[in-house]
N, C-alpha and C positions, 0 to 999 in steps of 0.2 A: 887527319882526314875525318870528315864527319860521316855519320851513317847515311846510307843512300835514302833519298826521299823520292816519291812519285809525284810528278806534277799533274796539274789538271788535264793536260793534253796527253797524258799517258807516258811522258818522258821520265827517265830515271836520272837523278842528279846527285853528284858528289861534290864536296868542297874541299880543297887542299890549301894549306898554308905552310910555308917553309922557306928555307934559304935556297935561292936559285942556284948558287955555286958553292960547293963545299969550301968552307973557310972564309967565305965572303961575308959581307955585312948586309943588314937589311933583310927583308922578307918579301915574298910574293904570294898573292892569293889568286886562285883561279877556280873556275867551276867547269866541270865536265858534265855535259848533258847528252844522254843517249836517247834518241827519239825511239819510241815504241814503233816497231816495224809492223806493217800490215801488208799482206799480199794483195795487190790491187790490180784489177784488170783494166789496163789503159784503154782509152777509146781507140777505135780504128783510125789509122792515119788518113790524111786527105788523099784522095785518088789523083791519079796522074792528070785527069782532065780538069783538075781544080775544084771538083765537087767536094763537099764536106762529108765526113763520115756520118753515120746515122746517129751518133751521139756526140755531144759537144762537151761532156763533163764526165768525171768518174762517179760511179754510184758506190755508196758504202753500206749497202744492205748485206749483212753477212749471211752466208749459208752455213748453218751449224750441222751437227751430227744428225743425219736424216733417218738412219735405220731405227725402227722400233721393234725390238725382239718380242714385245708383248702383244703385237697386233694379231688379232684372230684372222688368219688367212688360209684359204683352201689352196690346193694345188691348182695352178691356173689352167683354164681351158684355152688351148691354142687353136688358131685357125689353120686347117689343113691347106697347104699351099700347092698341092699337087695338080690343081686345075690351072693350066697355063693357056688353054685355048677354049673359047666358048662352046665348041661342039662337044667338049668333054662333060658339060653340065648334065646333059641328058643321060649320061652313063653312071651317075651317082647311084650306088646300089641301095636305094630306099624307095618305098612305094609313094610316100608323101614327105614333103619337106616344108619346114617353116622358112620362109624367105623374108629377110630384113634388108633394107638398104644399108650399105656400108658407109657409115659416117667417117670423118677424118679428123679425129681429135686425140686427146690424151686419155688413155684407158686407166681407170683407177677403181679401187674398192672403197665403198663406204662401209666401215666395219667398226669394231670396238677394241679398246685396250683391255686385255684380260685382267689386268691388275686393279683397275678402277672402274671399269664398265663404261668409260666415256666414249662417245662417238668420235671416230677419227677418220681421216682420209689417207689412204696409202696406195702406192703402186703395187704391182704384182710382187716386186722384190722386197716389199716391206719398208720402203722409204716413205716417211710420213710427210704429207704436204703441209705447207703453211702459205695459203693463198692470201690475196688481198682480203683484209678483214670483212668487208661487206659480202664478198663471195663465200668465204669460209663460214661466216656466221649464218648466212642463208641456208647453206647445205646442212650444217650441223643441226640447226633449228628444225628443219624439215624431217630429216631422216631419223633423228633420235626418237621421233614419235611413232615410228613404223614397226614397232615390235621387235622380237628377237630374230632379226634377219640381216644378212649381209646383202649389199647391192653392188652389182657390176654396172658401172656407169662410164660415160665418156664425156669429157669436158671439151667444148669447142667454142671458139670466138664467134660472136654473132654481130654483123655478118661475117661469114667465113672467108678467109684469104690465106694464102701460103705464108705471107709475112706475119699476119696476126697469129696464126697457128705457131710459128716459130717463137714469137714473143711470149705467147702463153706458156710454151714448154720451157722457156728460159727463166720463167718467174714462178715456178711451182712451189719453191721453197723459201722465198725471201719476203713474202708479204707485200711485194711491190704493187702499186696502183696499175690497173690495166685500162687502157683507153678504149675499151669496147665492152659490149654486153657479153654475158656468158650464157650458153645454152648447155644444160646437163641432160644427156640422153641416157635413160635407164634401159639396160638390155636384159638384165636377169636379176633374180632374187633367190637367195639360198638361206634356209633356216640355219642358225648357228649350230643346231643339233646335227646338221649334215656337213659340217666343215670338213671332217676327216673322211667321210664316206657318204656320197650323195645317193639318195634312193628315189627322190621325186622326179618324174619325167619332165623334160624341158617344156612341153606344152602345158602341163599342169602348173608348172612354175610361172609360165607367162600369164596364164589365166588368173592366177593368184595376184600377180603384179597388177593386172588390169583391174581386178576387183578393189584392190587398195586405192587405186587412182580414180575409181568411179567410172571406168569404161569397160570395154569388152573386146575380144578378138575381132568380132564382126564390125564393131564401130571403129577400130583402130587399124584398119587395113590400108589407109591411104596416107595420112599426114601424121607427123609426130603429135601425140595428144599431150596438151599442156596440163600437167598434173598440179603444178603450183608455180606461182610467180611472186618473187620478192624483189622489188626494185628492178635492177638491171639483170637479175638472175632468173632464168626460167628453167623449170625441171619438167622434162617431157618423157613419155613412154615411146620407145621405138615402134614404128609401124611394123606389122607382120601379116603375112598372108600364107595360107596353106595351099600348096599346089604340088603337082607331080614334077619329077625332074624334067620331063619334056616341056611342061608349061613354064618352068623356071628358065629353061633355055630360051624360050620364046620371049619371056619378059625381058631377059637380058639383051637379046638381039634388038628388040624394039627400043629399049632405053639407050643402047649404044648408037643406034641409027640416028636418034634425036640429038644425042650429046656429043657425037664424034668431033665436031669443030672445037668443042671446049675440052676434049679429052675427059669427058665425064659420062656417067650413065644416068638416064632419067628414070624416075619412078614416081608416078602420079603427079607429074608436073614439076618436081624438084630434082636437082642434079646431085649426084653422089659419086663416090669413088667406084662403086660397083655394088655387088650383092653379097650377103652372107647367107648360107644355107645351114640349117640346123636339123638334126634328126629329132623329131618331136617326141620319140620314145626314150631318148637317152637321159640318164641321170647326170648330174654335175660330176664330171670326171676330168682329172688332169690329162693333158696330152692333146692329140690332134685327131681323134677318131670320130668325133661327133659334130664337128663344125667345118665348113668349107667356105673359102672366100673365092670369088671370081670377079675379075675386073679386066678391062682391056689393057691396062698397063700393070705389069707385075712390079711390086715394090718390096724391098727388103731393108732391114737394118743391118749395117755393116760397120766393122771396126777398121778405122784407118790404120794402115801399117806403114805407109810411106807416102811422101808427096814431094813434088819438085816444082820449081818456078823457073822459066827460061825467058829471058828478055832478048829478042833479036834486034832491038833497036827500033823496030817499027811496031811490033806487037808483043805482048806478054802472053805466054801460054802456060797453062797449069795442068799437071798430071797427078793423079792420086791412085794408089793401090789400096784395096780394102778386102776384108774377108766377111762373108755372110755369117753373122753371129749364130744363126740357127743351123744352116746346112754346111757351113765350112767352105763354100765355093768362093774362089778368089775372083776379083774383078778389077779391071783397070777403068778409070773414069777420066774422060777428057772434056765432057760437056756439062754445062750447068755450074761451072766453077768461076764465079765472079771474083774480082779483086777483093771485094768486101768479105765474102764468105771464106776466101782463102786466108785472109788475115785473121778472121774469127776462129778458124780451125787451128791456126798456129798458136793463137792465144789460149784456146781451150786446152791444148796439150800440156800447158804449164800448170793448169789448175785442176785437171781431172785425170783420174787414173787411166782412162782410155777415152778416145773420141769416137762416138757413134754417130753415123749419119744415115739419112734415108736416101736410098737409091731407087730410081724408077727405070724400068726397062720395058720394052715391048713384050707382050705375053708369049714369049718363046721359051724353049727349054734351057737355053744357055744364056746367062746374063751377059757375057761378053759379046754375043752376037745380037743382042737386043737393044743396041744403042743406049747403054747405061748412062743415066743423067743424075747428077747430084741435086737433091731437092732441098734438104734442110739438115740442120744439126739436131740430134735428138737429145737435148739436155735432160729430158725426163727419164732417159735411160742411162745417164752417166753419173758416176760416183765421184765427188770431189776428193782430191788428195788431202787437202786441209781445208780450213775455213777460207772461202774465197769470196771475192766481190761478185755482185750480180753482173751478168754480161751486159755490155753496153749495146742497147738495141734502140 
């Protein structure tokens, strides 16, 4: 037997030469090739109605190790989700609030690697992003010039759609080309000297951010201010207004009255998920004490614990059970589960340690009584089991 060799396609090959039968005459030679195995996410199957899946071929863009233990990261500020009804807004115990429209993208930090000082993009959990090169390059080039500061930003497709948002989330780590423009909305700035203990109030930080971008709080109270634009990537500062809690409630009610048919809330002519309220005197602090979100539909991220599919012969029904990853509340989901997304969830279970989905419900106290609806898979919050293929989207 010869020593094993590795072929150009990654296969491993041995050659054997010997007598086929003990005591017989002659010899036989044969080659054994073992093809290198890759874990590949197959495309979704064709649907019962004959329609094709959303992808016609397998993609072989590997997702490698994502965690960067050397990323400079603060304890994340979370949004207080206690406000489930609009009338509760006026009861926020603050004299003045900073109100920003709530965008609907992927929240990340623009920070640095502590070992080499390079500018990097990370999630709150320290997963380092590898976006399409044109996008990654534009962000790094811009933010590495902005001094010793960390930035809290949100990535979203432009124009926004639920399908484009899901595709962006599914391709945060593989460098895949994105068929849409990217808008980066900057929400906050934090000096690296305050990573472990924030001292600068939120309003002072926002004013600092505006000065860097060449605008001001007074000028930036309506539309996202375009700080920089590089090809198909635009970097904007989130709009912000200073109002009382009662005025914030009025803004929300007016925006919801205009956007109710779309299930959106309008602010200065543009539609959003809702509003975010910030205590202007609060330093950057981990937890939920200084920021509140309010929107007409309550959304959570939940871990899928079980699912089932039942075919009656006339119709196929899908059921899922999940647990809110923050509050621990269990929920059963019956709506929003298409054959495509069900197949995608089944496939995700093979490749990721857990499957996280976004669920939307009416702004009520109980998820199960708020008509919970499956919105999307949160690939940006999922950890691969091993190197996996990019999802077929």
